[in-house]
C-alpha positions as MATLAB code, in Angstrom:
seq = 'MRKYMVAGNWKMNKSLAEGIQLAKEVDAAVEAAGKLLCEVVIAPAFLHLSEVSKAVGAKVSVSAQNCAAEASGAYTGEVSAAMLQSAGIPYVIIGHSERRTYYGETDAILAKKAELALANGLKPIFCIGEELSQRDSGKYLDVVKGQIENGLFRFSADEFSKIVIAYEPVWAIGTGRTATSEQAQEVHAFIRKTVADKYGSAVADNVTILYGGSCNENNAKELFARPDIDGGLIGGASLVADKFIRIVTAF';
ca = [
       4.425   18.014    3.793;
       4.089   14.310    4.460;
       0.918   12.899    3.021;
      -1.388   10.578    5.221;
      -3.194    7.779    3.379;
      -5.602    4.988    4.052;
      -5.691    2.377    1.155;
      -8.099   -0.524    0.888;
      -6.859   -3.604   -0.642;
      -9.948   -5.644   -1.797;
      -7.855   -8.638   -2.949;
      -9.908  -11.286   -4.696;
     -13.191  -10.330   -3.440;
     -16.380   -8.823   -4.660;
     -18.310   -9.349   -7.944;
     -18.281   -6.504  -10.283;
     -21.842   -5.401   -9.019;
     -20.659   -5.717   -5.335;
     -17.387   -3.828   -6.122;
     -19.437   -0.949   -7.700;
     -21.746   -0.871   -4.859;
     -18.914   -0.841   -2.246;
     -17.100    2.011   -4.106;
     -20.225    4.001   -4.065;
     -20.699    3.441   -0.520;
     -17.159    4.382    0.246;
     -17.430    7.468   -1.889;
     -20.745    8.524   -0.097;
     -19.097    8.060    3.303;
     -16.068   10.078    2.324;
     -18.311   12.841    1.122;
     -20.371   12.876    4.235;
     -17.303   12.824    6.501;
     -16.409   16.404    5.205;
     -12.716   17.395    5.305;
     -10.327   14.584    5.742;
      -6.797   14.543    6.945;
      -5.684   11.581    4.735;
      -5.974   10.448    1.028;
      -8.397    7.684    0.289;
      -7.425    4.846   -2.012;
      -9.271    1.630   -2.940;
      -7.727   -1.308   -4.739;
     -10.235   -3.532   -6.625;
      -9.450   -6.367   -8.794;
      -8.001   -5.771  -12.290;
     -11.328   -6.628  -14.075;
     -13.102   -3.997  -11.987;
     -10.789   -1.069  -12.146;
     -12.500    0.936  -14.872;
     -15.998    0.583  -13.520;
     -15.083    1.149   -9.913;
     -13.087    4.406  -11.142;
     -16.454    5.572  -12.654;
     -18.276    5.012   -9.243;
     -16.136    7.320   -7.177;
     -15.401   11.006   -7.229;
     -12.293   13.094   -6.817;
     -12.029   12.349   -3.124;
     -11.252    8.715   -3.675;
      -8.332    7.388   -5.683;
      -8.161    3.944   -7.339;
      -5.110    1.585   -7.297;
      -4.257   -1.690   -9.080;
      -3.218   -4.568   -6.769;
      -0.291   -5.535   -9.048;
       1.432   -4.978  -12.423;
       3.665   -6.896  -14.634;
       7.418   -6.934  -14.472;
       7.769   -6.509  -18.185;
       6.597   -3.547  -20.405;
       4.767   -5.655  -22.901;
       4.847   -8.826  -24.941;
       3.920  -12.433  -24.832;
       2.992  -12.675  -21.127;
      -0.538  -14.222  -21.058;
      -2.499  -13.092  -18.126;
      -0.436  -10.130  -17.070;
      -1.306   -6.462  -16.835;
       1.385   -3.807  -17.704;
       2.028   -0.573  -16.030;
       1.401    1.199  -19.340;
      -2.065   -0.462  -19.505;
      -2.838    0.748  -16.051;
      -1.722    4.326  -16.829;
      -3.778    4.358  -20.089;
      -6.797    3.463  -18.068;
      -6.325    6.434  -15.644;
      -5.252    4.335  -12.647;
      -2.890    6.517  -10.409;
      -1.707    4.057   -7.915;
      -0.272    0.241   -7.964;
       0.468   -2.120   -5.054;
       3.667   -3.803   -5.569;
       5.215   -6.552   -3.487;
       2.355   -7.451   -1.230;
       3.418  -10.328    1.009;
       0.841  -12.544   -0.727;
       2.644  -11.781   -4.068;
       6.013  -12.501   -2.318;
       4.827  -15.607   -0.610;
       2.418  -17.297   -3.143;
       4.025  -16.191   -6.467;
       7.632  -16.196   -5.580;
       8.107  -12.574   -6.391;
      11.680  -11.580   -5.396;
      13.094   -8.243   -4.628;
      14.703   -8.223   -8.092;
      11.256   -8.755   -9.723;
       9.693   -6.115   -7.567;
      12.290   -3.636   -8.357;
      11.516   -4.078  -12.048;
       7.841   -3.636  -11.313;
       8.493   -0.391   -9.501;
      10.760    0.922  -12.097;
       8.030    0.279  -14.819;
       5.332    1.842  -12.628;
       7.381    5.066  -12.212;
       8.271    5.110  -15.896;
       4.708    5.157  -16.646;
       3.637    7.779  -14.216;
       2.188    5.406  -11.581;
       2.706    5.836   -7.851;
       3.843    2.553   -6.360;
       2.712    1.483   -2.948;
       5.683   -0.779   -2.187;
       5.153   -3.405    0.494;
       7.847   -4.763    2.854;
       7.860   -6.926    5.962;
       9.081   -9.930    7.903;
       7.715  -13.427    8.435;
       7.153  -14.873   11.964;
      10.448  -16.692   11.953;
      12.338  -13.665   11.063;
      10.578  -11.742   13.794;
      11.167  -14.340   16.379;
      14.807  -14.689   15.344;
      15.442  -10.900   15.885;
      16.410  -10.443   12.216;
      13.371   -8.396   11.252;
      15.054   -5.060   10.871;
      17.777   -6.650    8.669;
      14.931   -8.225    6.497;
      13.219   -4.990    6.135;
      16.465   -2.976    5.301;
      17.234   -5.642    2.704;
      13.813   -5.382    0.926;
      14.198   -1.587    0.840;
      17.679   -1.497   -0.402;
      17.098   -4.198   -2.997;
      13.756   -3.053   -4.119;
      13.929    0.683   -4.051;
      17.495    2.161   -3.704;
      18.197    2.002   -7.293;
      15.918    5.228   -7.809;
      16.870    8.776   -7.627;
      15.715   11.011   -4.775;
      13.119   12.538   -7.076;
      11.898    9.016   -8.265;
      11.827    7.734   -4.695;
       9.618   10.763   -3.519;
       6.851    9.263   -5.593;
       6.756    6.010   -3.846;
       4.488    5.028   -0.764;
       6.051    2.324    1.625;
       3.740   -0.196    3.274;
       5.060   -2.080    6.133;
       3.344   -5.384    6.592;
       4.432   -7.737    9.314;
       3.533  -11.042    7.555;
       2.851  -12.693   10.735;
       0.058  -10.289   11.516;
      -1.849  -10.445    8.252;
      -5.114  -12.415    8.323;
      -4.065  -14.121   11.554;
      -5.899  -11.881   13.917;
      -2.617  -10.893   15.459;
      -1.573   -7.400   15.389;
       1.880   -5.786   15.991;
       1.432   -3.518   19.003;
       1.690    0.162   18.153;
       5.075    0.154   19.859;
       6.272   -2.692   17.626;
       4.942   -0.937   14.426;
       6.296    2.417   15.424;
       9.876    0.747   15.999;
       9.850   -0.642   12.435;
       8.417    2.674   10.859;
      10.951    4.707   12.485;
      13.693    2.340   11.296;
      12.387    2.531    7.738;
      12.500    6.379    7.934;
      16.037    6.220    9.226;
      17.021    3.838    6.376;
      15.726    6.062    3.922;
      17.388    9.210    5.515;
      20.761    7.363    5.504;
      20.281    6.936    1.611;
      18.536   10.117    0.492;
      18.757   12.514    3.314;
      16.192   13.730    6.044;
      14.272   15.859    3.776;
      13.191   12.803    1.609;
      12.645   10.590    4.558;
      10.526   13.072    6.446;
       8.204   13.354    3.448;
       7.879    9.630    2.620;
       4.546    8.124    3.492;
       4.804    4.763    5.486;
       1.639    2.873    5.841;
       1.064    0.052    8.272;
      -0.433   -3.122    6.687;
      -0.750   -5.704    9.449;
      -4.458   -6.329   10.313;
      -5.223   -2.719   10.927;
      -8.880   -2.250   11.614;
     -11.490    0.226   12.960;
     -10.624   -0.676   16.526;
      -6.833   -0.291   16.566;
      -6.363    2.401   13.864;
      -6.508    5.454   16.043;
      -3.810    4.121   18.267;
      -1.664    3.235   15.331;
      -2.089    6.368   13.570;
      -1.177    8.432   16.610;
       2.449    7.177   16.322;
       4.754    9.741   14.782;
       5.998    7.539   12.020;
       2.796    5.710   11.017;
       1.208    7.647    8.123;
      -1.824    5.602    7.587;
      -2.820    2.033    6.781;
      -2.873   -0.554    3.853;
      -6.295   -2.167    4.924;
      -7.300   -5.760    4.092;
     -10.430   -7.274    5.340;
     -11.840   -4.237    6.968;
     -11.785   -2.425    3.541;
     -14.688   -4.774    2.361;
     -17.131   -3.020    4.628;
     -17.603    0.605    4.024;
     -18.623    1.511    7.349;
     -15.607   -0.094    8.879;
     -13.379    1.426    6.292;
     -14.693    4.967    6.863;
     -13.952    4.573   10.583;
     -10.391    3.783    9.848;
     -10.130    6.784    7.362;
     -11.560    9.135   10.142;
      -9.188    7.811   12.855;
      -6.717   10.580   11.929;
];
């Protein structure tokens, strides 16, 4: 059965004390909400992963925001997938649009990161999505398909089944613009068809596809009602526990 998920990407925000406090607030809100229909994930900065993990219970999972494209070695400032696994971190975000845009991470680099994550027992949340010029030129589906094929289609069906895909229309991140639920559903359905063409309908029907374009407490319910949108990768709204839990309970 397809898994639903709401993942909060804290990006480069919060001091250690603030992050622990936010994690405790999210954990308490999840407990108070009772039975949920989705998995809840939070992604603090690298420095805070261990302490934040201690601040949450079994109903909240923790993710890293990135990992290195190399297994180990002289790569100053990097954090490997093996290090994350050894710290008990189950998820890692790979290919966020900010990593692609600001740090020049290519499909080839991201494929290596995903490979190392899977090899170390981590579950990648693999991000894809088009920029505004690609959307306006009508090439956005080609862009999305290329990112999936180049980044993920090297894996077996069993390996692929461990990957969560997050669709982020780059033009709708941090801009206040949001893709309509119809626009988001169109791309999510296309992603699922692209996966089905490669791995078959059984794998495609079970892959979790998150929406990551300025999803918030006001539009989450409409977005999550769409048949191919399985949750959200949440940015700014994940930094306030009350807003985040309203997205979680939108299912």
